[in-house]
N, C-alpha and C positions, 0 to 999 in steps of 0.2 A: 691701590684700592681694589683693582680686579683680582689680584693674587690673594688678597685678604678674604674677599668674598668667596672666591673659588675654594680656598682652604677651609673656610667656615662651612660651606655647603658640603664639601667632600667629607670632612670630618663628621659632620652631623649625619650624613648618609651612611657612613661606615658604622657609626654607633647604632643607628636605626636597624641596619642589617644585622648587626651582632645581636641586638635585642630580639629580633624576630627569630633568628636561627636558634638562639638559646631557649627561647620560649617554646618553639615548636619541638625542639629536641626533648625538653623535659616534659612536655605535654604527652609525648609518646609513652611516658611512664606514669601518666595520670597524676602528675605532681604540680601542674601549673594552674589548676583551677579547683574549685570546690571548697568546702569548709576548712579542710586541712590542705594547705598548699605551701610549697617551697619553690617559688618561681626564681630559679637561679639567675635569670636575666635581670632581676631586680638588684643584683649586685652592681650592675652598671649604673644605678642611680647615684653612685659615688662620683661619677665622672664630671658632673657640673662643678665639683670642687677644683677641677683642673682647667676646664674649658667651657665657654658659654655655648658652644655648638652642641654640647651634650643635652641641653634643655630641649630644643626642638627635636633633636635626634631621638631621645628617649620617648617623647610624646608621640612622634610619628611611628616609631618602632612598636610602641604599645598598641596603637590603633591598628597597624598592619597585622601584628601578631594575633590580636583579638579577632579581627576579621577573618584571617586565614585559618584560625583555630575553630571557626564556626561559632564563636561566642554570641550570646544574646546581645541585641543592640544596646540595651541598658549597660551591659558590661563593657561594650566597646566605648560608649560615651563616658560613663562614670569611672570605670576602671582606668581608662586613659587619662581622665582628669586627675585622678588620684596620683598617677605617676607624674603628671605635669606639675602638680602642686608640690610633690616631694622633691622633684628636680629643681624647681624654683627655690624652695627652701634650702636645699643643699648649696645651690649657687650663692644664695644670700649669706650663708654661714661659711663661705670658703676661707675667710680670714680668721675664723674662730679656731678653737682647738679641733684637730682632725677627728677626734672621737665623736664630735657633735654632727659631723657630716651625714651619717645615716639616719639621724633622728627624724628629720622631716618626712622622708618616704615611709618610714616605719609608722609614724603617726597618721599620715594621710591615708595610707592603705588600711590601717587598723580601724580607722573611723568610717571609711567609705565602703570598702569591699563587703563587709557583712550585710549592709543594706542591699547591695547588688545581689548577693547570694540569696537573700530572702525574697526580694521582689522580682528579680529576673529569673531565678532558677527554682524558687519555691522551696529552698532548703529549710527544713523545719529546725526548730530549736531556738533557744533564746539568743537574741542579738549579742548580749554581753559575752556569752560563751563563744560565739563566732568571732567576736572581737579578740578574745583570748587566743583562739586557734590561728586566726589570720595574723595576729600580732606575733605569735611565736614563729610562724613561718617567715615573717618579715625580719624579725631579729636574726634568724638564721641566714636569710639571703642578703639583706642589706647590711646588717650589723656585722656578722661574722665574715661571710664571703666578700661583702663590699669593702670591709676594712682590710682584708687580706689583699684585695685588688689595689686598694689605695696605697698601701705600703710597698707593694710590688712596683707600682708605677711612679711613686713619688720621686725617686732618684733620677728617673729618666723622663720626667714630665716635659721638659723643654724640647726633647727630641721627638717625643711621641705626639704632643699636641701642638701642631704648627699654628693653628689660629690663635691659640693662647699666646704664643711667642709674638705674633704680629700684633695682637691686641695691646700688648704692653710696650711695643716699640714706639 
């Protein structure tokens, strides 16, 4: 029991750290926020298909990345909730076809982030247009990069995700 909890916490912490590092890295190129964004850390939202520890890891990682990036408090709260909802959806679909795994984070971010952009940052323009631009970025980060990550990890999933292994034991 202790080993399972330790593996779960450690795995979630590593995922959170990876999310923060990737977000802050891409933020240096001004691609992690704004009306047009490709937050490469969102590729990690595929990980709940492999391990339950990814759900809190992604949520905490997003909160930390948004705080460390100096984002508006509405972005910290609602942007992180969008990532949490996406991660929960991916976890729920883990037994479905792999190509469905990135759909929940794409939808959650496409529907929530444009309102954050408007009301937290005052970005002008129609919300549907921002949904389109955010959605395109999410398809690139979650759909394309996330699926590349999924297929790269799939064959080694038992070795990489220890808490998943113990969860099924």
